[in-house]
C-alpha positions in Angstrom: -154.1 105.5 -122.5 -154.7 104.5 -118.8 -151.6 102.3 -119.0 -149.3 105.0 -120.3 -150.5 107.4 -117.5 -150.3 104.5 -115.0 -146.6 103.8 -116.0 -145.9 107.5 -115.9 -147.0 107.7 -112.3 -145.0 104.7 -111.7 -141.8 106.2 -113.1 -142.2 109.5 -111.4 -142.6 107.6 -107.9 -139.5 105.8 -108.5 -137.5 108.8 -109.4 -138.9 110.5 -106.3 -137.9 107.4 -104.2 -134.3 107.4 -105.6 -133.5 110.5 -103.6 -135.0 109.0 -100.5 -133.4 106.8 -97.6 -134.8 103.3 -97.0 -136.9 104.8 -94.2 -138.5 107.5 -96.7 -139.1 104.9 -99.2 -140.8 102.7 -96.7 -143.3 105.5 -95.8 -143.7 106.7 -99.5 -144.4 103.0 -100.7 -146.6 102.1 -97.6 -148.8 105.2 -98.4 -148.6 104.7 -101.9 -150.7 101.1 -102.2 -148.3 98.4 -101.2 -147.4 95.5 -103.1 -148.8 96.3 -106.6 -147.2 99.8 -106.9 -144.3 98.6 -105.2 -143.6 95.9 -107.5 -143.6 98.3 -110.3 -141.2 100.5 -108.5 -138.9 97.5 -107.8 -138.8 96.6 -111.4 -137.7 100.3 -112.2 -135.0 100.0 -109.5 -133.6 96.8 -110.9 -135.3 94.1 -108.9 -138.7 92.5 -108.3 -137.0 88.8 -107.8 -136.7 88.5 -103.9 -139.3 89.3 -101.4 -141.1 87.3 -98.6 -144.6 85.9 -99.4 -147.2 88.0 -97.9 -151.0 88.2 -98.3 -151.6 91.8 -98.4 -149.9 95.4 -98.7 -147.7 96.4 -96.0 -149.0 99.5 -94.2 -147.2 102.5 -93.8 -146.2 102.5 -90.4 -144.5 99.2 -90.9 -143.0 100.2 -94.0 -141.1 103.1 -92.1 -140.0 100.5 -89.4 -138.7 98.1 -92.2 -137.1 101.2 -93.9 -135.2 102.0 -90.6 -133.8 98.3 -90.3 -132.7 98.3 -94.0 -130.5 101.7 -93.4 -128.9 100.0 -90.8 -128.3 96.8 -92.6 -126.9 99.0 -95.6 -124.6 101.3 -93.4 -123.1 97.9 -91.8 -122.7 96.3 -95.5 -120.8 99.5 -96.8 -118.1 98.5 -94.2 -117.3 95.5 -96.3 -114.3 95.6 -98.3 -114.9 94.9 -102.0 -118.6 95.2 -101.7 -120.8 97.5 -103.8 -123.8 98.4 -101.7 -127.1 99.6 -103.0 -130.6 100.4 -101.8 -133.5 98.7 -104.1 -137.0 97.6 -103.7 -138.3 94.0 -103.4 -141.3 92.4 -104.8 -143.4 93.6 -102.1 -142.5 97.4 -102.6 -140.5 97.3 -99.4 -136.7 98.5 -98.6 -134.0 96.0 -99.4 -130.2 96.2 -99.9 -128.3 94.8 -102.7 -124.8 93.8 -102.1 -122.5 93.0 -105.3 -119.2 91.2 -105.2 -117.1 91.4 -108.5 -116.3 87.7 -109.7 -112.8 88.7 -110.2 -112.5 89.4 -106.6 -114.2 86.1 -105.5 -112.9 83.8 -108.2 -110.1 82.9 -110.8 -111.4 82.9 -114.3 -113.4 79.8 -115.0 -113.0 78.8 -111.5 -115.9 78.3 -108.7 -113.2 77.9 -105.9 -113.2 81.1 -103.4 -110.0 83.0 -103.8 -108.3 83.5 -100.5 -108.5 87.3 -100.6 -112.4 87.0 -101.1 -112.6 85.3 -97.7 -111.7 88.4 -95.7 -114.4 90.1 -97.5 -117.0 87.3 -96.9 -116.1 87.1 -93.5 -117.1 90.7 -92.8 -120.4 90.2 -94.5 -121.2 87.1 -92.7 -121.0 89.5 -89.4 -123.5 91.9 -91.0 -125.9 89.1 -92.0 -125.8 87.6 -88.5 -126.3 91.2 -87.1 -129.4 91.3 -89.3 -130.7 87.7 -88.7 -134.5 89.0 -89.3 -133.3 89.6 -93.1 -133.8 87.0 -95.6 -131.1 86.5 -98.0 -130.9 85.8 -101.7 -128.0 84.8 -103.7 -127.5 85.3 -107.6 -124.6 84.6 -109.7 -123.9 85.7 -113.0 -121.3 85.6 -115.8 -120.5 87.6 -119.0 -121.4 86.1 -122.5 -118.0 84.8 -123.5 -118.1 81.4 -125.3 -116.4 78.2 -123.9 -113.5 76.6 -126.0 -114.9 73.6 -128.2 -118.5 74.4 -127.2 -121.5 75.8 -129.2 -123.2 79.0 -128.4 -126.0 76.8 -126.8 -123.7 74.9 -124.8 -121.8 78.0 -123.9 -124.8 79.5 -122.5 -125.6 76.5 -120.2 -122.1 76.0 -118.9 -122.0 79.7 -117.9 -125.3 79.3 -116.1 -123.7 76.2 -114.4 -120.8 78.3 -113.5 -122.6 81.0 -112.2 -124.7 78.5 -109.8 -121.3 77.0 -108.7 -120.2 80.4 -107.5 -123.5 81.4 -105.9 -123.5 77.9 -104.1 -119.6 78.6 -102.9 -120.4 82.0 -101.6 -123.6 80.6 -99.7 -121.6 77.6 -98.4 -118.9 79.6 -97.1 -121.2 82.2 -95.4 -123.0 79.0 -93.5 -119.5 77.8 -92.7 -118.9 81.1 -90.8 -122.1 80.7 -88.6 -124.9 82.2 -91.2 -127.8 80.0 -90.7 -129.2 77.9 -93.8 -132.8 79.0 -92.9 -131.8 82.6 -93.5 -130.4 81.7 -97.0 -133.8 81.6 -98.8 -132.6 81.3 -102.5 -129.4 80.6 -104.3 -129.5 80.8 -108.2 -127.3 80.8 -111.1 -128.6 83.3 -113.8 -125.6 83.1 -116.0 -125.5 85.5 -118.9 -129.0 87.0 -118.0 -129.6 90.4 -116.7 -126.4 92.2 -117.7 -125.3 95.4 -116.1 -122.9 96.6 -118.6 -121.9 96.3 -122.1 -120.7 92.8 -123.1 -118.7 93.9 -126.1 -116.1 95.6 -123.7 -113.7 94.0 -121.4 -114.6 96.3 -118.8 -118.5 95.7 -119.2 -117.8 92.0 -119.0 -115.8 92.2 -116.0 -118.9 94.1 -114.3 -121.4 91.2 -115.6 -119.2 88.5 -113.9 -120.5 89.1 -110.3 -122.3 87.5 -107.2 -125.5 89.7 -106.0 -126.7 89.1 -102.3 -130.0 90.5 -101.4 -131.1 91.2 -97.7 -134.7 91.9 -97.6 -137.7 91.7 -95.1 -138.5 88.5 -93.9 -142.0 87.3 -93.1 -141.1 87.6 -89.3 -139.8 91.2 -89.9 -142.9 92.3 -91.5 -145.3 90.6 -89.0 -143.1 92.3 -86.2 -143.1 95.7 -88.1 -147.0 95.6 -88.6 -147.6 94.7 -84.9 -145.1 97.5 -83.7 -146.9 99.9 -86.2 -150.5 99.0 -84.9 
């Protein structure tokens, strides 16, 4: 019964946050208990996989400061061509920004070579990342669940995972070639068919599942600076 009540409270909290900007989210999460509740809210918002390692819950004031920084980063990312931008919550319960690029825009079918048109979008995005250098970055590549010719189902799963990693790595490498520091790019993963965002039984759904997601979240340095400023 206690678990049900706790989950219900977390769900209500997430629904409230859905109507807030990142500044308001930072205040609400900081006041609501920090990392533990924040991780639950983050899971409901679709992401707990990213977040700087911190030893304790981040306070309300620091959450507000970080929220304002993420509002700025989100506004800049929204100007990038072919990018879908969303507010999310990281593993620490802090405001973060998720930027999704359709793999159809970035790559040809079955290829991990960046399309020429994609480079314009990534050039714009590199400027956003450099303007927000106190954000850590995580890149995650995904595919649909389509099988590969002359491969078993298990082999196709592994090939899709490898392709998704190659695509995430291609994005990471190109961003670095544009001056984004390697130290800012904390993780590059290929997750293949995992975490579909749409129905793989339709062509439209498969197209949505073929994607590269880039997360901008508070670095340890940003968190420390925000806590010092708040105090």
